[in-house]
C-alpha positions in Angstrom: 0.0 -33.0 -20.4 0.5 -29.7 -18.6 1.9 -28.0 -21.6 -1.4 -28.5 -23.4 -3.2 -26.5 -20.8 -1.1 -23.4 -21.6 -1.6 -22.9 -25.3 0.9 -20.0 -25.6 3.8 -22.3 -24.6 5.9 -23.6 -27.5 6.0 -27.4 -27.1 9.4 -29.0 -26.8 10.7 -30.7 -30.0 10.9 -33.5 -30.6 7.5 -34.6 -29.1 7.8 -37.1 -26.3 5.4 -39.2 -24.4 6.9 -38.2 -21.1 8.6 -34.9 -20.3 10.9 -34.2 -17.4 10.7 -31.3 -15.1 13.8 -29.8 -16.6 12.1 -29.8 -20.0 8.8 -28.3 -19.0 9.5 -25.9 -16.0 11.6 -23.4 -18.0 8.7 -23.1 -20.5 6.2 -22.5 -17.7 8.5 -20.0 -16.0 8.9 -18.1 -19.3 5.2 -18.1 -19.8 4.6 -16.4 -16.4 7.4 -13.9 -17.1 5.7 -13.0 -20.4 2.4 -12.7 -18.6 4.0 -10.2 -16.1 5.6 -8.3 -19.0 2.2 -8.1 -20.7 0.6 -6.6 -17.6 3.4 -4.0 -17.4 2.8 -3.0 -21.0 -0.9 -2.1 -20.5 -1.9 1.5 -21.1 -3.5 2.1 -17.7 -1.7 1.9 -14.4 -0.2 -1.6 -14.1 -1.5 -3.9 -11.3 1.8 -4.4 -9.6 0.4 -6.9 -7.1 -0.7 -9.1 -10.0 2.6 -8.7 -11.8 4.5 -9.6 -8.7 2.2 -12.7 -8.3 3.0 -13.8 -11.8 6.7 -13.3 -11.2 6.6 -15.3 -8.0 4.9 -18.1 -9.8 7.6 -18.0 -12.5 10.2 -18.1 -9.8 8.8 -21.4 -8.5 9.3 -22.9 -12.0 12.7 -21.3 -12.6 15.1 -24.3 -12.7 18.3 -22.5 -13.8 20.2 -19.6 -12.3 19.8 -17.3 -15.3 16.0 -17.5 -15.2 15.9 -17.2 -11.4 18.1 -14.0 -11.7 15.9 -12.6 -14.4 12.8 -13.0 -12.3 14.5 -11.7 -9.1 15.8 -8.6 -11.0 12.3 -7.9 -12.2 10.8 -8.3 -8.8 13.5 -6.0 -7.4 12.8 -3.4 -10.0 9.0 -3.5 -9.3 9.6 -3.1 -5.6 11.9 -0.2 -6.3 9.4 1.6 -8.5 6.5 1.0 -6.2 8.4 2.3 -3.2 9.6 5.3 -5.2 6.1 6.1 -6.4 4.7 5.9 -2.9 7.5 8.0 -1.6 7.0 10.7 -4.3 3.2 10.7 -3.7 3.7 11.1 0.1 6.4 13.8 -0.4 3.9 15.9 -2.3 1.8 16.3 0.8 3.0 18.8 3.4 2.2 17.1 6.6 4.6 15.6 9.2 3.0 12.1 8.9 3.2 12.1 5.1 6.8 13.3 4.9 7.8 10.6 7.5 6.0 8.1 5.2 7.9 9.4 2.2 11.2 8.9 4.0 10.2 5.3 4.9 9.3 4.5 1.2 12.5 6.2 -0.1 14.5 4.1 2.4 12.8 0.9 1.1 13.7 2.0 -2.5 17.3 2.5 -1.5 17.5 -0.9 0.1 16.5 -2.6 -3.1 20.2 -2.1 -4.1 19.8 -0.7 -7.6 22.4 1.5 -9.4 24.4 4.1 -7.7 22.7 6.8 -9.8 19.2 5.8 -8.7 20.4 5.4 -5.1 22.0 8.9 -5.3 18.8 10.4 -6.8 16.7 9.0 -4.0 19.1 10.2 -1.3 18.8 13.7 -2.7 15.0 13.4 -2.4 15.4 12.1 1.1 17.5 15.1 2.0 14.9 17.5 0.6 12.1 15.8 2.4 14.1 15.7 5.7 14.6 19.5 5.5 10.9 20.1 4.9 10.1 17.7 7.7 12.4 19.6 10.1 10.8 22.9 9.1 7.3 21.5 9.7 8.3 20.1 13.1 9.8 23.4 14.1 6.7 25.2 13.0 4.5 22.9 15.0 6.7 23.3 18.1 6.5 27.1 17.7 2.7 27.0 17.3 2.4 24.8 20.5 4.7 27.2 22.4 2.7 30.2 21.2 -0.6 28.5 22.2 0.8 27.6 25.6 2.1 31.1 26.1 -1.3 32.6 25.2 -3.0 30.4 27.7 -0.6 31.4 30.5 -1.1 35.0 29.6 -4.9 34.7 29.8 -4.7 33.0 33.1 -2.3 35.6 34.5 -4.5 38.5 33.3 -7.5 37.1 35.2 -8.2 39.0 38.4 -7.6 36.9 41.5 -10.3 36.4 44.0 -10.1 35.3 47.6 -12.0 32.0 46.8 -9.1 30.7 44.7 
């Protein structure tokens, strides 16, 4: 019996010779949800890929809407926090490429459809990053224009010869 292979699972009472999917699958789903929760509670940085894997397995065993919603909400929260973390990390760097990445990650976080407050907070971060990005792009354009102007000036200052 599958339930015997997962010792942490509370066996259904009363004991039967044969269990139906509806009797066993919720137990397995709960087991994988608990495993994902355990990984989140670790002291070091959680392995979000492993947590998401456990939750996706739980989703395959979720036979009722309540359990499915519970798993989907957790997956959504993890996707939100991963995107937010990546966005915050990229936003700390002051390059055009990283700030563009930050905006992409923040947009992914907004698309998870969490609360209005969280969405509002991220939109504020996006505005701040967008302003910094605009300044960096303007700085880069000015540097390019200055460099091109300096090149033209050097060429113009060169004495002309008949061979040219």
